[in-house]
C-alpha positions in Angstrom: -58.6 -89.1 -19.9 -61.4 -89.1 -22.5 -62.2 -90.9 -25.7 -65.3 -91.9 -27.6 -65.9 -95.6 -27.5 -66.3 -95.8 -31.3 -62.9 -94.4 -31.9 -60.0 -96.6 -32.7 -57.9 -96.8 -29.4 -54.7 -98.4 -28.5 -53.9 -100.8 -25.7 -51.8 -98.1 -24.1 -54.8 -95.8 -24.0 -56.9 -98.6 -22.4 -54.2 -99.1 -19.8 -54.3 -95.3 -19.0 -58.1 -95.5 -18.8 -57.8 -98.5 -16.4 -55.5 -96.6 -14.1 -57.7 -93.5 -14.1 -60.7 -95.7 -13.3 -58.9 -97.1 -10.3 -58.2 -93.6 -9.1 -61.8 -92.6 -9.4 -62.8 -95.0 -6.6 -66.0 -96.1 -8.4 -67.4 -99.5 -7.6 -66.4 -102.2 -10.1 -68.1 -105.4 -11.1 -66.9 -108.4 -13.2 -68.8 -109.5 -16.2 -70.3 -112.2 -14.0 -71.7 -109.6 -11.7 -69.2 -110.2 -8.9 -68.0 -107.2 -6.8 -64.4 -106.3 -7.7 -62.0 -104.3 -5.5 -58.4 -103.7 -6.6 -56.4 -103.7 -3.4 -53.1 -103.2 -5.1 -52.8 -102.5 -8.9 -49.4 -104.0 -9.3 -46.5 -102.6 -11.2 -46.3 -102.1 -15.0 -44.3 -105.0 -16.5 -41.1 -104.4 -18.5 -40.8 -108.1 -19.6 -42.8 -110.2 -22.0 -46.1 -111.4 -20.5 -48.8 -109.7 -18.5 -49.2 -105.9 -18.4 -49.2 -105.5 -14.6 -47.4 -107.8 -12.2 -48.0 -108.6 -8.5 -51.5 -107.2 -8.2 -53.9 -108.0 -5.4 -57.7 -108.0 -6.0 -60.8 -109.0 -4.1 -63.6 -110.8 -5.8 -66.7 -111.2 -3.6 -64.6 -111.0 -0.5 -62.1 -113.6 -1.9 -58.5 -112.3 -2.3 -56.5 -113.2 -5.4 -52.8 -112.3 -6.1 -51.2 -112.3 -9.5 -51.0 -110.4 -12.7 -53.5 -108.3 -14.8 -53.7 -108.4 -18.6 -55.3 -105.6 -20.6 -56.7 -105.6 -24.1 -58.8 -103.2 -26.2 -61.4 -105.9 -26.9 -62.3 -108.9 -24.7 -61.5 -111.1 -27.7 -57.9 -110.0 -27.5 -57.2 -112.8 -24.9 -57.9 -115.5 -27.5 -56.6 -113.6 -30.5 -53.2 -113.3 -28.8 -53.5 -117.0 -27.8 -52.9 -116.4 -24.1 -55.3 -119.3 -23.4 -52.6 -121.6 -24.9 -49.6 -119.9 -23.2 -48.6 -121.2 -19.7 -46.8 -117.9 -19.1 -50.2 -116.3 -18.5 -51.4 -118.9 -15.9 -50.6 -116.4 -13.1 -53.1 -113.8 -14.5 -56.0 -113.2 -12.0 -57.9 -110.5 -13.9 -58.6 -109.6 -17.6 -59.4 -106.0 -18.4 -60.9 -104.9 -21.7 -62.5 -101.7 -23.0 -65.1 -103.4 -25.1 -67.0 -106.7 -24.9 -67.0 -108.6 -28.2 -66.7 -112.3 -27.4 -68.9 -114.7 -25.5 -67.4 -117.3 -23.1 -65.1 -117.4 -20.2 -61.5 -116.2 -20.1 -59.6 -119.4 -19.8 -56.0 -120.0 -18.8 -53.8 -122.6 -20.3 -54.1 -124.8 -17.2 -57.9 -124.9 -17.6 -58.9 -122.3 -14.9 -61.3 -119.5 -15.7 -60.5 -116.0 -14.5 -62.7 -112.9 -14.0 -63.0 -110.2 -16.5 -64.0 -106.5 -16.3 -65.2 -104.4 -19.2 -64.3 -100.8 -18.4 -66.0 -99.0 -21.2 -69.3 -98.9 -19.3 -67.8 -96.9 -16.5 -67.2 -93.9 -18.7 -70.0 -91.3 -18.8 -69.6 -88.6 -21.4 -66.2 -90.0 -22.1 -64.9 -89.0 -18.7 -64.6 -90.3 -15.2 -64.5 -88.2 -12.1 -61.1 -87.7 -10.4 -61.1 -88.8 -6.8 -58.6 -90.3 -4.4 -55.4 -92.0 -5.6 -55.6 -95.8 -6.2 -53.5 -96.8 -3.2 -53.4 -95.0 0.2 -49.7 -94.3 0.2 -49.7 -92.5 -3.2 -47.5 -89.3 -2.8 -46.9 -90.0 0.9 -43.4 -88.6 0.7 -44.7 -85.0 0.7 -46.1 -85.6 4.2 -43.1 -86.7 6.3 -40.2 -87.4 4.0 -37.6 -87.9 6.8 -39.9 -90.4 8.6 -40.5 -92.2 5.3 -36.7 -92.5 4.6 -36.2 -93.8 8.1 -38.8 -96.5 7.5 -37.0 -97.4 4.3 -33.7 -97.8 6.1 -35.3 -100.0 8.7 -37.0 -102.0 6.1 -33.7 -102.3 4.2 -31.9 -103.7 7.3 -34.8 -106.1 7.8 -34.4 -107.4 4.3 -30.7 -107.9 4.8 -31.2 -109.8 8.0 -33.9 -112.0 6.4 -31.4 -112.9 3.6 -28.8 -113.6 6.3 -31.3 -115.9 8.1 -31.9 -117.9 4.9 -28.1 -118.5 4.7 -28.1 -119.5 8.3 -30.7 -122.2 7.7 -28.7 -123.5 4.7 -25.3 -123.6 6.5 -26.9 -125.8 9.1 -27.4 -128.5 6.5 -24.6 -128.2 3.9 -21.2 -126.9 3.2 -20.8 -123.1 3.5 -18.9 -122.8 0.3 -21.7 -124.5 -1.6 -24.2 -122.1 0.0 -22.3 -119.1 -1.2 -21.7 -120.6 -4.7 -25.4 -121.4 -5.1 -26.4 -117.9 -4.0 -24.1 -116.3 -6.6 -25.3 -118.7 -9.3 -28.9 -117.8 -8.5 -28.0 -114.1 -8.8 -26.5 -114.7 -12.2 -29.8 -116.0 -13.4 -31.7 -112.8 -12.7 -35.4 -113.6 -12.2 -36.1 -115.6 -15.4 -33.3 -118.1 -15.1 -32.8 -118.1 -11.3 -34.3 -121.6 -10.8 -32.2 -123.0 -13.7 -29.0 -121.6 -12.3 -29.8 -123.0 -8.9 -30.5 -126.4 -10.4 -27.2 -126.3 -12.2 -25.4 -125.4 -9.0 -26.9 -128.5 -7.4 -25.9 -130.8 -10.3 -22.4 -129.4 -10.5 -21.5 -128.6 -6.9 -18.6 -126.4 -5.9 -16.5 -129.3 -4.6 -16.7 -130.9 -8.1 -15.7 -127.7 -9.9 -12.7 -127.2 -7.5 -11.5 -130.8 -8.1 -11.4 -130.9 -11.9 -8.6 -129.5 -14.0 -5.0 -128.6 -13.3 -4.5 -125.7 -10.9 -1.1 -125.1 -12.4 -2.5 -124.6 -15.9 -5.1 -121.8 -15.8 -6.2 -122.1 -19.4 -6.8 -125.8 -19.2 -8.4 -125.5 -15.8 -10.9 -122.9 -16.9 -11.7 -125.0 -20.0 -12.6 -128.0 -17.9 -14.7 -126.1 -15.4 -16.6 -124.3 -18.2 -17.1 -127.5 -20.2 -18.6 -129.0 -17.1 -21.0 -126.1 -16.5 -22.1 -125.6 -20.1 -22.3 -129.4 -20.8 -24.5 -130.0 -17.7 -26.7 -127.0 -18.6 -27.2 -128.6 -22.0 -25.7 -125.7 -23.9 -23.0 -127.3 -26.0 -23.8 -127.3 -29.7 -23.9 -131.1 -29.8 -26.7 -131.1 -27.2 -28.9 -128.7 -29.2 -29.8 -130.3 -32.5 -32.3 -127.6 -33.2 -29.8 -124.7 -32.8 -28.6 -122.7 -35.7 -25.0 -123.0 -34.7 -22.5 -122.6 -37.6 -18.9 -123.3 -36.5 -16.8 -121.2 -38.9 -13.8 -119.7 -37.2 -14.6 -120.9 -33.7 -14.6 -124.6 -34.6 -11.4 -125.3 -32.7 -12.6 -123.7 -29.4 -15.9 -125.6 -29.6 -14.2 -128.8 -30.4 -12.0 -128.5 -27.3 -15.1 -127.9 -25.1 -16.9 -130.9 -26.6 -13.9 -133.1 -26.2 -13.4 -132.1 -22.6 -17.1 -132.7 -21.9 -16.9 -136.2 -23.3 -14.1 -137.1 -20.8 -15.6 -135.5 -17.7 -19.4 -135.8 -18.1 -20.7 -137.2 -14.8 -24.2 -136.0 -14.2 -27.6 -135.8 -15.7 -27.8 -133.1 -18.4 -30.5 -130.4 -18.2 -32.8 -129.8 -21.1 -31.6 -126.6 -22.8 -35.2 -125.8 -23.8 -36.0 -125.1 -20.1 -33.7 -122.1 -20.1 -35.2 -118.7 -20.8 -33.3 -117.2 -23.6 -36.1 -115.5 -25.6 -35.8 -111.7 -25.3 -32.9 -111.9 -22.9 -30.4 -109.2 -23.6 -27.3 -110.7 -25.4 -25.1 -109.3 -22.6 -27.2 -111.2 -20.1 -27.0 -114.5 -21.9 -26.8 -117.5 -19.6 -23.8 -118.8 -21.5 -21.9 -115.5 -20.9 -22.8 -115.6 -17.2 -21.6 -119.2 -16.9 -18.3 -118.2 -18.7 -18.0 -115.4 -16.1 -18.6 -117.9 -13.2 -15.8 -120.0 -14.7 -13.5 -117.0 -14.5 -14.4 -116.4 -10.9 -13.8 -120.0 -9.9 -10.4 -119.7 -11.6 -9.6 -116.4 -9.8 -10.1 -118.0 -6.3 -8.8 -121.4 -7.2 -5.7 -121.4 -5.0 -7.4 -119.9 -1.9 -10.7 -121.6 -2.5 -13.9 -119.9 -3.6 -15.2 -119.5 0.0 -12.1 -118.2 1.5 -11.2 -115.8 -1.3 -14.6 -114.1 -1.4 -14.9 -114.0 2.4 -11.5 -112.2 2.6 -12.8 -109.6 0.2 -15.3 -108.5 2.8 -12.8 -108.6 5.7 -10.2 -106.6 3.8 -12.6 -104.0 2.3 -12.3 -100.5 3.8 -15.6 -99.0 5.1 -15.0 -95.9 3.0 -15.6 -96.8 -0.7 -15.2 -100.4 0.1 -17.7 -101.2 -2.6 -15.1 -100.6 -5.3 -13.0 -103.5 -4.0 -15.9 -105.8 -3.5 -17.4 -105.3 -6.9 -13.9 -105.6 -8.6 -13.6 -109.0 -6.8 -16.8 -110.2 -8.5 -16.5 -108.8 -11.9 -15.2 -111.0 -14.7 -13.9 -110.1 -18.2 -12.9 -112.1 -21.2 -10.7 -110.8 -24.0 -11.2 -114.0 -26.0 -14.1 -116.0 -27.3 -17.0 -114.8 -25.1 -16.1 -111.1 -25.4 -17.7 -111.1 -28.8 -20.5 -113.7 -28.5 -23.6 -114.5 -26.5 -23.9 -118.1 -27.8 -21.8 -120.4 -29.8 -21.3 -118.9 -33.3 -23.5 -115.9 -32.4 -22.2 -112.4 -31.9 -23.9 -109.2 -31.3 -22.9 -105.5 -32.0 -21.8 -103.8 -28.8 -21.0 -106.8 -26.7 -18.0 -106.2 -24.5 -15.5 -108.1 -22.5 -17.4 -107.9 -19.2 -19.2 -111.2 -18.6 -20.1 -110.1 -15.1 -20.2 -106.3 -15.0 -20.3 -103.7 -12.3 -24.0 -103.6 -11.8 -24.4 -107.4 -11.6 -21.4 -107.6 -9.2 -23.0 -104.9 -7.0 -26.2 -106.9 -6.9 -24.3 -110.0 -5.8 -22.4 -108.1 -3.1 -25.6 -106.6 -1.7 -27.9 -109.6 -1.9 -25.5 -112.5 -1.5 -22.0 -111.9 -0.3 -22.6 -109.4 2.6 -25.5 -111.3 4.1 -23.6 -114.6 3.7 -20.4 -113.2 5.5 -22.6 -111.7 8.2 -24.3 -115.0 8.9 -21.1 -117.1 8.8 -19.5 -114.7 11.2 -22.5 -115.0 13.6 -22.5 -118.8 13.2 -18.7 -119.0 14.0 -18.9 -116.6 16.9 -16.7 -114.1 15.0 -18.2 -110.7 15.6 -15.7 -108.7 13.5 -16.6 -110.2 10.1 -20.3 -110.0 10.9 -20.2 -106.4 12.0 -18.0 -105.5 9.0 -20.5 -107.0 6.6 -23.4 -105.1 8.1 -21.5 -101.8 8.2 -20.5 -102.2 4.6 -24.1 -102.8 3.7 -25.4 -99.8 5.6 -22.9 -97.5 3.9 -23.2 -99.1 0.4 -24.1 -96.6 -2.4 -27.2 -97.2 -4.5 -27.0 -99.9 -7.1 -28.4 -99.6 -10.6 -32.1 -98.7 -10.5 -34.7 -101.0 -11.8 -38.4 -100.9 -12.8 -39.6 -102.0 -9.4 -37.6 -99.3 -7.6 -38.9 -96.7 -10.1 -42.5 -98.0 -9.5 -42.1 -97.5 -5.8 -40.5 -94.1 -6.0 -43.4 -93.0 -8.2 -45.9 -94.5 -5.8 -44.5 -92.7 -2.8 -43.6 -89.5 -4.7 -39.9 -89.8 -3.9 -37.1 -88.1 -5.8 -34.2 -90.2 -7.1 -31.8 -88.2 -5.0 -33.6 -89.3 -1.8 -32.8 -93.0 -2.5 -29.1 -92.4 -2.0 -28.1 -95.8 -0.6 -28.5 -99.5 -1.4 -30.2 -99.9 2.0 -33.0 -97.5 1.0 -33.3 -99.3 -2.4 -33.7 -102.6 -0.6 -36.2 -101.0 1.8 -38.4 -100.1 -1.2 -38.2 -103.7 -2.4 -39.0 -105.0 1.1 -42.1 -102.9 1.4 -43.3 -103.9 -2.1 -42.9 -107.6 -1.5 -44.0 -107.8 2.1 -46.9 -105.3 2.1 -48.0 -104.0 -1.3 -48.2 -107.3 -3.1 -49.8 -108.9 -0.2 -52.6 -106.4 0.0 -51.6 -105.4 3.5 -51.9 -101.6 3.1 -53.9 -101.3 6.3 -51.0 -102.8 8.3 -48.2 -100.8 6.7 -46.6 -98.1 8.8 -46.0 -95.9 5.7 -49.8 -95.4 5.3 -50.0 -93.9 8.8 -47.4 -91.1 8.2 -48.6 -87.6 8.7 
């Protein structure tokens, strides 16, 4: 990596320079003269916000965990108004190529964060190449089979930890509510997970299963959906600032609004708390809630808990994932097949409100750990053993940026991550070791 400091450079080039600088192993200092050591550089972000997430740094022997933001000039922090944006309050280090502004780098919450100017570390426009930035970089070339074994063990540990969380919950509340809340959280992804969990608490499963008429599926679904959307604050009447234009869907919206008026029974959430900016239309919270309504309808007669539990018990070990995912997928051929919000469509939207990849994620992270725990709690070994066996043989789910980050870090090929358990193992190592700055304790580093 080389460039003259007087040239016009891009933020992407500065990011590359920062990564090369970390590989060089040279000693770093903040602009305040504090010693700086990057224990873990974090992963490149694929969402709005900071450039690198989950980094671990050490400032004068004090460890900080959070995100790293990068700009060409130190003034970029204020020019981009990050000091006014609470989304950047988890930044722990500001990196810039050039220094062009006096004053501290301030967060919206009033805290100051350290800054490092990297231009001064370049001599003759180059830095010397030395060791990789983390000790496990490219470790897969040393002992690939041992590494894959570690991943499988870590994947099993992650499964059992999720199961233990359900075990704690079942001790204090209804099992069906625990499963329902877990699925709602999964529908929220990372950005809306807390909102979906709050909604599940405000509209518990017992309430959803008590409204409507089981003999009239259309009316039953309408009442459950009105209760979910209304409590979430998503109905057009609850959003005066929305750009909703009724046009041809007026009748459908009117039905939902009328039903909501008759069954409203809880405090309504503020719709502005939901994260909808830059959320893919197919992942819209409204579409996900409509999908949950369809799942509730599907298992209405047996009950949500029994219907989903029987999915696991009846699934064959060979290719059982097909049955499990089909049981959690939800499609709509009507209103929500074409829209991501009231009165708002988007080209390419399809009928799947809960598609195959999201269903697989729910099976792996929610349904199987839940059934395993419930079997253990009830003294029923067969369902528990079946759930664990299905997990251990489950094929890989859709890859994500965190998995790609870890594969690149270890030097693994995609073909080597041939199971969901290995994928989960990568996530476990990242969250329990990498992002905690515990490289020295990680068994991966010791592979030979």
